[in-house]
GUKOLLUM-710674 format. One line per 8 residues: number of its first residue (from 1); their letters; for each residue z, y, x negated of C-alpha. Coordinates in Angstrom, 2 decimals, padded with zeros to 5 digits. Layout:
BEGIN
NUM	a	Z/Y/X | ...
This chain:
BEGIN
1	matqelkh	188.14/234.27/-092.50 | 191.16/232.05/-093.38 | 192.43/234.45/-095.93 | 192.42/237.38/-093.48 | 194.32/234.86/-090.86 | 196.92/234.38/-093.49 | 197.50/237.87/-093.99 | 198.75/237.90/-090.47
9	nrwsskfv	201.37/235.44/-091.24 | 204.60/237.17/-092.34 | 208.06/236.40/-091.88 | 209.52/238.83/-089.06 | 212.36/239.64/-091.19 | 214.29/239.11/-094.65 | 216.99/237.30/-092.62 | 214.63/234.57/-091.23
17	filaatga	213.04/234.27/-094.56 | 216.36/233.37/-096.21 | 217.16/231.01/-093.31 | 213.60/229.10/-093.69 | 213.99/229.18/-097.45 | 217.51/227.81/-097.43 | 216.37/225.31/-094.80 | 213.67/224.14/-097.14
25	avglgniw	216.20/223.36/-099.69 | 219.14/221.98/-097.70 | 218.28/218.30/-096.84 | 218.99/214.71/-097.15 | 218.87/215.04/-100.93 | 221.73/217.64/-101.00 | 223.93/215.62/-098.61 | 223.55/212.28/-100.66
33	kfpyevas	222.53/213.49/-103.96 | 224.93/216.38/-104.68 | 228.16/214.62/-104.04 | 226.71/211.40/-105.75 | 225.76/213.65/-108.98 | 229.12/215.33/-108.84 | 231.15/211.98/-108.82 | 228.84/210.48/-111.43
41	nggsafvi	228.98/213.20/-114.08 | 232.62/214.49/-114.37 | 233.12/216.17/-111.03 | 234.07/219.65/-111.77 | 231.93/219.78/-115.17 | 228.97/218.86/-113.17 | 229.55/221.67/-110.51 | 230.21/224.32/-113.51
49	tyiiclac	227.06/223.18/-115.23 | 225.09/223.33/-111.98 | 226.34/226.91/-111.01 | 225.24/227.99/-114.63 | 221.85/226.35/-114.48 | 221.41/227.96/-111.00 | 221.97/231.41/-112.28 | 220.21/231.07/-115.36
57	lgipllia	217.06/228.97/-114.85 | 217.15/228.16/-111.17 | 216.77/231.58/-109.81 | 214.12/232.76/-112.37 | 212.17/229.61/-111.49 | 212.47/230.37/-107.63 | 211.36/233.90/-108.25 | 208.47/232.65/-110.29
65	emllgrlg	207.07/230.38/-107.54 | 207.68/232.99/-104.87 | 205.95/235.62/-107.01 | 202.66/233.76/-107.40 | 202.85/233.09/-103.45 | 202.97/236.82/-102.81 | 200.26/237.64/-105.28 | 197.73/234.82/-103.94
73	ranpiatl	198.77/235.05/-100.39 | 197.18/231.55/-099.78 | 198.00/228.02/-100.16 | 198.74/226.58/-103.29 | 195.45/225.40/-104.52 | 193.59/228.86/-103.37 | 196.46/231.05/-104.98 | 196.41/229.39/-108.25
81	sklakenn	192.41/229.37/-108.25 | 192.45/233.09/-107.22 | 195.15/234.08/-109.62 | 193.26/232.18/-112.44 | 190.09/234.12/-111.77 | 192.15/237.58/-111.59 | 193.80/236.91/-114.86 | 190.79/235.62/-116.68
89	tsqvwaal	192.19/232.01/-117.46 | 191.08/228.67/-116.80 | 190.16/227.40/-113.10 | 192.10/224.05/-114.35 | 194.97/225.55/-112.99 | 193.89/224.99/-109.42 | 194.56/221.21/-110.38 | 198.43/222.48/-110.33
97	gwlniitl	198.02/223.24/-106.66 | 196.32/219.80/-105.88 | 199.24/218.32/-107.70 | 201.53/220.51/-105.36 | 199.93/219.01/-102.25 | 199.84/215.27/-103.35 | 203.40/215.73/-104.33 | 204.40/217.03/-100.80
105	icvlsfys	202.46/214.31/-099.08 | 204.11/211.61/-101.20 | 207.72/213.23/-100.86 | 207.34/213.69/-096.96 | 206.17/210.06/-096.63 | 209.30/208.45/-097.70 | 211.63/211.51/-096.63 | 210.47/210.96/-093.10
113	vvagwsik	211.45/207.20/-093.25 | 214.94/207.99/-094.61 | 215.31/210.69/-091.95 | 214.38/208.26/-089.36 | 217.32/206.43/-090.00 | 219.51/209.31/-089.30 | 217.95/209.35/-085.86 | 219.10/205.82/-085.21
121	yfiascmg	222.54/206.51/-086.63 | 222.75/209.85/-084.60 | 222.09/207.82/-081.27 | 224.34/204.86/-082.36 | 227.19/207.30/-083.13 | 226.92/209.17/-079.87 | 226.96/205.80/-077.82 | 230.16/204.67/-079.76
129	vfvnidnd	228.78/202.00/-081.90 | 230.75/202.98/-085.07 | 234.25/203.34/-083.17 | 236.61/200.76/-085.22 | 233.65/199.14/-086.85 | 234.85/197.20/-089.80 | 232.84/197.03/-093.22 | 231.03/193.64/-092.71
137	slnlfwqn	229.88/194.61/-089.29 | 228.64/198.22/-090.64 | 226.98/196.44/-093.48 | 225.14/194.13/-090.84 | 224.25/197.33/-088.90 | 222.55/198.62/-091.96 | 220.81/195.31/-092.90 | 219.35/194.93/-089.25
145	tvanpvei	217.94/198.46/-089.45 | 216.10/197.90/-092.50 | 215.12/194.54/-091.76 | 213.17/195.41/-088.62 | 209.81/196.87/-089.69 | 208.86/197.90/-086.27 | 212.02/199.99/-085.63 | 211.86/201.62/-089.06
153	isyhalfm	208.06/202.75/-088.37 | 209.07/203.90/-084.98 | 211.84/206.10/-086.14 | 209.55/207.36/-088.94 | 206.82/208.04/-086.58 | 209.43/210.07/-084.15 | 210.62/212.08/-087.01 | 206.91/212.99/-088.27
161	lltiavvi	206.12/214.14/-084.84 | 209.30/216.42/-084.59 | 208.14/217.95/-087.92 | 204.55/218.55/-087.07 | 205.49/219.89/-083.62 | 207.10/222.66/-085.29 | 204.34/223.37/-087.96 | 201.60/223.61/-085.61
169	rgvnrgie	203.22/226.43/-083.79 | 202.83/228.65/-086.59 | 205.20/230.58/-089.03 | 206.72/232.91/-086.23 | 206.61/230.74/-083.02 | 207.17/227.43/-085.03 | 208.80/227.65/-088.33 | 210.78/230.75/-087.63
177	tankilmp	212.11/229.67/-084.14 | 213.09/226.21/-085.60 | 215.17/227.55/-088.35 | 216.87/230.21/-086.37 | 217.94/227.42/-084.21 | 218.68/224.79/-086.59 | 220.22/226.37/-089.53 | 223.10/228.04/-087.73
185	llfiflli	223.89/224.78/-085.95 | 223.79/223.12/-089.39 | 226.38/225.60/-090.72 | 228.52/225.16/-087.58 | 228.64/221.47/-087.80 | 229.30/221.71/-091.59 | 232.19/224.18/-091.14 | 233.67/221.88/-088.45
193	lvgysytt	233.58/218.90/-090.81 | 235.00/220.78/-093.71 | 237.66/222.08/-091.19 | 238.57/218.36/-090.38 | 238.62/217.31/-093.89 | 241.07/220.13/-094.67 | 243.61/218.32/-092.70 | 243.11/214.89/-094.27
201	pgfekgwn	245.31/213.70/-097.11 | 242.69/213.48/-099.66 | 241.72/217.13/-099.58 | 243.70/218.45/-102.40 | 242.18/215.61/-104.50 | 238.71/216.37/-103.18 | 239.39/220.10/-104.12 | 240.56/219.44/-107.61
209	flfefryq	237.82/216.83/-108.30 | 235.36/219.78/-107.37 | 236.99/222.59/-109.11 | 239.55/221.42/-111.85 | 237.25/222.10/-114.66 | 237.28/219.53/-117.45 | 235.16/220.75/-120.46 | 235.24/217.61/-122.22
217	dinfdtii	233.12/215.70/-119.43 | 230.05/217.85/-120.07 | 227.36/216.34/-122.18 | 223.58/216.35/-122.45 | 223.20/213.88/-119.61 | 225.54/216.33/-117.39 | 223.24/219.33/-118.42 | 220.03/217.70/-117.61
225	kafgqtcf	220.95/216.26/-114.18 | 222.64/219.57/-113.16 | 219.39/221.35/-114.05 | 217.25/218.92/-112.00 | 219.78/219.17/-109.03 | 219.20/222.83/-109.47 | 215.56/222.41/-109.04 | 216.07/220.06/-106.22
233	tlaigagc	218.47/222.36/-104.27 | 215.98/225.30/-104.37 | 212.97/223.34/-103.46 | 210.90/224.40/-106.17 | 207.99/222.70/-108.02 | 205.96/221.48/-104.99 | 204.53/224.58/-103.68 | 207.02/224.83/-100.62
241	mlvygsyv	208.35/228.21/-101.94 | 205.07/229.41/-103.12 | 203.77/229.13/-099.48 | 206.97/230.58/-098.11 | 206.67/233.53/-100.78 | 203.12/234.19/-099.34 | 204.52/234.94/-096.29 | 207.01/237.67/-097.44
249	tdetnlge	206.17/241.28/-097.01 | 205.38/243.64/-099.85 | 208.68/245.53/-099.31 | 210.81/242.42/-099.76 | 212.65/242.53/-103.05 | 211.94/238.99/-104.73 | 214.90/239.18/-107.03 | 217.52/240.14/-104.37
257	tsyiialv	216.41/237.78/-101.84 | 216.28/234.98/-104.48 | 219.97/235.52/-105.36 | 220.91/235.36/-101.72 | 218.99/232.23/-101.19 | 220.88/230.79/-104.40 | 224.12/231.64/-103.09 | 223.67/230.21/-099.82
265	nllvavli	222.46/226.93/-101.40 | 225.37/227.09/-103.57 | 227.83/227.55/-100.72 | 226.12/224.67/-098.65 | 226.45/222.44/-101.70 | 229.98/223.04/-101.85 | 230.77/222.77/-098.42 | 229.05/219.46/-098.46
273	glaifpli	231.35/218.49/-101.21 | 234.39/219.52/-099.53 | 233.45/217.77/-096.37 | 232.65/214.35/-097.98 | 235.02/213.97/-100.91 | 238.26/214.38/-098.99 | 237.02/211.64/-096.49 | 236.06/209.34/-099.45
281	fsygltpi	239.45/209.86/-101.29 | 241.53/209.79/-097.81 | 239.82/206.31/-096.91 | 239.73/204.83/-100.30 | 235.86/204.42/-100.34 | 233.56/204.56/-103.24 | 231.05/207.43/-103.54 | 227.38/205.63/-104.13
289	ggpglifq	223.88/207.27/-104.36 | 221.01/207.15/-102.16 | 220.99/206.46/-098.46 | 223.89/204.19/-099.01 | 226.45/207.07/-099.08 | 225.18/208.29/-095.53 | 224.40/205.11/-094.02 | 227.10/202.57/-095.45
297	tipiafak	230.03/204.29/-096.86 | 230.63/207.84/-094.65 | 230.45/205.88/-091.22 | 233.48/203.89/-092.36 | 235.44/206.75/-092.84 | 234.59/207.91/-089.21 | 235.28/204.48/-087.93 | 238.99/205.02/-089.15
305	mkfghlfg	239.54/208.39/-088.45 | 240.94/210.21/-085.17 | 238.21/211.62/-083.04 | 235.86/209.71/-085.58 | 233.37/209.18/-082.43 | 232.97/213.14/-082.41 | 232.82/214.00/-085.96 | 230.41/210.88/-086.91
313	slffalil	227.99/212.36/-084.23 | 228.27/215.81/-085.75 | 227.79/214.46/-089.20 | 224.47/212.61/-088.23 | 223.51/215.77/-086.18 | 223.92/217.50/-089.29 | 221.88/215.08/-091.44 | 219.06/215.07/-088.78
321	faawtssi	218.78/219.09/-088.90 | 218.87/219.40/-092.48 | 216.16/216.72/-092.87 | 214.10/218.51/-090.04 | 214.16/222.05/-091.93 | 213.28/220.47/-095.16 | 210.36/218.32/-093.76 | 208.81/221.47/-091.97
329	smaepvvi	208.82/223.27/-095.38 | 206.94/220.12/-097.01 | 204.32/219.90/-094.12 | 203.51/223.73/-094.07 | 201.49/223.86/-097.45 | 199.65/220.80/-096.53 | 198.77/222.25/-093.20 | 198.07/225.54/-094.02
337	mlvekhnl	195.59/224.37/-096.97 | 193.70/222.36/-094.28 | 193.50/225.56/-092.25 | 192.18/227.74/-094.90 | 190.10/225.30/-096.95 | 188.21/223.68/-093.67 | 188.89/226.25/-091.05 | 190.81/223.70/-088.90
345	trakagmi	193.18/224.86/-086.18 | 196.75/224.39/-086.82 | 196.84/221.59/-084.09 | 194.23/219.49/-085.77 | 195.52/220.25/-089.44 | 198.96/219.02/-088.08 | 197.77/215.97/-086.62 | 195.68/215.09/-089.83
353	tgtftwll	198.89/215.69/-092.06 | 201.41/213.95/-089.82 | 199.09/210.85/-089.17 | 198.08/210.44/-093.03 | 201.60/210.93/-094.04 | 203.00/208.49/-091.49 | 200.35/205.75/-092.62 | 201.62/206.34/-096.41
361	gilsalsf	205.24/206.09/-095.27 | 204.63/202.73/-093.75 | 204.28/201.53/-097.25 | 207.96/202.82/-097.82 | 209.46/201.34/-094.45 | 207.80/197.91/-095.49 | 209.63/198.07/-098.91 | 212.90/197.29/-097.08
369	nvwqdvhi	211.77/194.19/-095.28 | 208.46/192.56/-095.48 | 207.31/193.82/-098.86 | 211.02/193.86/-100.38 | 210.14/191.53/-103.07 | 206.79/193.18/-104.07 | 207.31/194.69/-107.65 | 204.89/197.47/-108.52
377	lgynnfft	204.42/198.75/-112.22 | 208.07/197.49/-113.04 | 209.67/199.21/-110.02 | 211.59/197.09/-107.49 | 209.30/198.20/-104.51 | 206.87/200.86/-103.49 | 209.66/202.99/-102.15 | 211.52/202.92/-105.58
385	litdvttd	208.11/203.66/-107.16 | 207.12/206.57/-104.94 | 210.64/208.36/-105.04 | 211.04/207.84/-108.82 | 207.67/209.28/-109.61 | 207.64/212.08/-107.46 | 211.01/213.29/-108.25 | 211.04/212.52/-112.13
393	fmlpigil	207.72/213.57/-112.97 | 205.71/215.21/-110.47 | 208.05/217.73/-109.32 | 209.10/218.73/-113.08 | 205.41/219.02/-113.85 | 204.84/221.16/-110.96 | 207.94/223.45/-112.06 | 206.56/223.67/-115.64
401	gfaifsgw	203.17/224.64/-114.57 | 204.59/227.51/-112.41 | 206.72/228.83/-115.20 | 203.81/228.94/-117.85 | 201.45/230.20/-115.38 | 203.68/232.98/-114.15 | 205.17/233.64/-117.52 | 202.14/233.50/-119.78
409	kvrpeaii	198.90/233.91/-117.69 | 199.79/236.49/-115.30 | 199.09/240.08/-116.50 | 201.97/242.32/-116.82 | 200.69/244.77/-114.21 | 200.53/242.15/-111.43 | 204.14/241.03/-112.37 | 205.39/244.56/-111.92
417	sglnfkkq	203.75/245.13/-108.69 | 204.64/241.66/-107.30 | 208.40/241.69/-108.25 | 209.00/245.35/-107.62 | 212.42/244.97/-109.60 | 214.28/248.24/-109.43 | 215.09/248.17/-113.16 | 212.64/247.34/-116.30
425	ttrkiwlf	215.62/245.39/-118.00 | 215.87/242.98/-115.05 | 212.09/242.16/-115.14 | 212.36/241.72/-119.19 | 215.19/239.22/-118.85 | 213.30/237.31/-116.09 | 210.37/237.21/-118.07 | 212.29/236.08/-121.29
433	likypapi	213.69/233.38/-119.11 | 210.62/232.13/-117.44 | 208.51/232.05/-120.84 | 211.13/230.38/-123.19 | 214.41/228.68/-121.78 | 212.98/227.40/-118.55 | 209.74/225.50/-120.00 | 212.17/224.10/-122.70
441	avlsmliw	214.59/222.94/-119.96 | 211.90/221.30/-117.92 | 210.23/219.69/-120.91 | 213.69/218.35/-122.01 | 214.18/216.88/-118.45 | 210.70/215.27/-118.56 | 211.51/213.55/-121.75 | 214.64/212.54/-120.65
449	hgs	213.28/211.06/-117.48 | 210.45/209.28/-119.67 | 212.92/207.78/-122.13
């Protein structure tokens, strides 16, 4: 019954699938992580390495995950179990699907907490709180924000409600509709911010920092981090793209679609860099990683600039929309798993997913105040533990599993029918990349994180 139900879920067009897949990838991590990684790893050297990783490894891995989704037409657990049976391999592979579900719940739990801050900052910016604010006052605003557990948990709850409200409406009425509205607005806001950055004195310096190639800045760390950013940018490894791939029509060319998704994501990453770096250089700020870039550094620039009230509001709206589209893609595989496995309605599955994830997220919210001095397994707090373990280990293991399963376990005839590449040479190149370079790269990343 559940599998038959899923067969009726299809993207209404290739265009909305690209919007949804791009929305899955363009999130908070892109806005704070890409600029920080660029700044910390040689500027243009990182950008060039990132583009190479995107083309040679990111796109093949994206195709692999979506291929499994198309072949299985179900949630990650059921898909891997079904494909393992069809390809006469061990049912242990279903454990990879369970890893996906656990990873998504963990990531969404802390992601929602950070996204909740963006709601508060958007409201504050619209009310003019940041107009002419100085560094000390902004730092105090930030400290008061994270020090109030009730407020953090409330905004966390509001963001989770926004996410689940979309997912329970289904693929066409919910996810498609949301992405049709949010993604164009996101691009409009981003282009407006880039347009303003173009008028600032730091634009040329920002441009050169991003695109003036310096090969001497490339090293092993740069390559590993660029590959990690590639995987993060394409939202692969957790089953999001597997489930989104399960909604793709049989006529859709996965190769062509993956190239478009990768190009759009690259465009967004570059535009984010062009929107942020000129502001940083123009106002003498220092790019820092994590939430600090968004909530402590960038608002100072808006406080100093002309029309900063307007552009600050657009910026935090951009953050909120980006976070929203990504969180939708994280919740969807969990919800569809509950629908298929337990015959629940989307509404019940959504409420269960939202409630459990919200409760887990409370642990992250308390890490900034009540439990800020509680150290777990050598990590500073629970927030640091869950963010590092999921992004450094659980996601790469998921990527490695998808690469090995699609490259080594799926029968050639299934790959041929699933990929529908126009040229046999293209399929052979994809298979080589997914069987050899991709697993080696992921293993190198896991060893690097573990060392």
